[in-house]
N, C-alpha and C positions, 0 to 999 in steps of 0.2 A: 552597414557594415556586412562584410562579405561572408563572415563567419555565421552572423544570425540568418542571412538569406540561404547558406547551405544546409543550416539546421532545419529551417522550415521546410525545405525541399525535401531532405531526407524523411521528416516527419510525416509529410503528404504522402509519402510512398508506402507507408505502413497501414496496415488496418488497425481501425481502434475500436475497443470494446466500451468506450464510454466510461471506463473506470480508470483511475490513476492512483497508483500505490502511494501512500503519505510516509512510508517508512517505518510503519509499525508491524511487528510481526510477532508470533507466538512461538516461543521456544519451549524446552521441558520444565524452565522456572518461571513461566508467565509471559505476559506482554511486554516487549521491549523495543526501544527506538533503534534504527539501525545506525543512524549517525554517530551516536555516542554510547550505545548499549545502555542506557538507563532504563529502568523499570517504568512502566506506566503508573502513573499515580492516580489520576482521575479516570473513572470509566463510568460512562453513561450509556451502556447499551440499552437496545429496546428489549422489552420484557421478553425472556427466554432466547436472547442472543448474546454471544454468538452460540449457535446450536451445533455448528460443525456438520451441518447437512451436506451429505454427499462428499465427506471428509476433506473439504476444501475451504475451511475457513482459518487458516493460518497467517494471512495477511490482511492488512486494513487498506481499503481503497475508497 
């Protein structure tokens, strides 16, 4: 499929951090899913997380 090949080529041109955003973010009301704006129901964070270290823990990857 030409679209798939084009997508792979475009992705290969970008730098990767090793992380991928799964669509979960923190707004003023708590954690929400971006695709339907529903609140996160189950949370199993590691002890003391998210701790917002460096003010950069507003999204989940």
